[in-house]
Residue, then its C-alpha position, 0 to 999 in steps of 0.5 A: x935211160x934213167x931219169x937224169x938222163x931223160x931230163x937231160x934229153x927232154x929238158x936240157x937239165x944238169x944231172x943232180x945228186x943220185x942215191x947210189x951209195x947213200x942211204x935213202x932220205x925218209x922223204x925224198x921230194x923233187x919238183x918245183x921250188x917253193x919256199x914255203x915247202x922249204x919251211x915245212x921240210x925244215x921242220x920235218x928235219x927238225x923232228x929228226x926226219x931226214x928229208x932230201x929235196x931237189x927243185x928241179x920243176x914240176x915236170x921233172x918232179x912228175x918224171x921222178x915219181x915215174x921212175x922212182x926217184x921221189x916220193x913226193x913231187x911239188x907240182x903248179x902245172x896249168x892245163x891249157x884245155x881244162x884250164x885246170x891245175x894239176x889234176x889232169x896231168x897227174x890223172x893222164x900220167x899216173x892211172x894207178x900208183x900215185x895220189x895227188x893231195x890239195x897243197x895251197x895257192x901261190x900269187x904268181x907275178x913279175x918281179x923287178x927293180x925299177x920298172x916293167x911292161x910286157x911291151x918293153x920285155x918284147x921289144x927287148x929293152x928288158x933282160x929276163x931271168x928266165x926259169x928252167x926248162x920243164x919248171x911250172x912257171x917256165x911253162x907259164x912264162x912261154x904260154x905268156x910269150x908265145x900268146x903275145x908272139x914275142x919269144x924270139x925277141x925277149x933278151x935273157x930267153x935262153x938263161x935258165x934259173x932253177x929256183x924263185x931265189x936265184x931268179x930274184x937274186x940275178x935281177x936284184x943284182x942287175x944281171x937281169x931287169x925282171x923275172x916271174x917269181x911268187x910274192x914273198x921271194x920277190x919282196x925278200x930282194x926288195x923288188x917290186x911285184x906285179x902280180x898275175x894271179x894265183x896259182x895251185x901248188x899240189x903234191x903228188x905222192x907215191x901210193x906206197x909211201x902213205x902209211x909212212x909215219x914221215x909223210x904222216x908227218x908232212x901232212x901234219x905240217x901242211x894242214x897246220x899252215x892254214x892256222x897262219x896268214x902268209x903274205x902271197x899265200x892262200x889255203x883252201x879248206x881241202x888243204x892236206x886232203x886227197x883229191x886223186 
């Protein structure tokens, strides 16, 4: 079973572009959708580095690494036992062959047009633009709803949006009332934002690409962002450092 078939079976995710018959890009990036990462990849393309990017969620990104489909996976997965992000997952799934590099922190919360309360969401008064199965945001949504015992009654729970932008667009256009997203994308759609907290967004990387010039350029672009103030993002001192 290849990666995309496994994704369909485990998470119900649609098949994406395959590389058969097409020259592989210098960097293949899969995983969780992120606005800042889009900008980094755009900067790399501007330097003549070919990049393929597919937003298939954090779990999908890790699966793609395990099956050789991706070079880099952007992930934000919270381990409920240790309450640590990303490290427990990479350590357990990849005892060797995959490194983890520190990324940055993102402010995450609920985005909505007019009003929002968790009680109204659980009671079915508000419609949710849910994220795709296997994404870190979907896992967080499920955790919150499960703790409150209200998943079954949420309108729109079965909907799936593969990017923060598509989920926020659904809210902005009135197809849904609320979604969970990161601050800069909520603000780009002129939505109100109720923050939940900050999450870590890191990069799992195949060790075999660590010496490639394309990856070195990726790290240079990543670490250069520490010099800027970007709404909804925070950069720890070890951004760009290998942590596993």
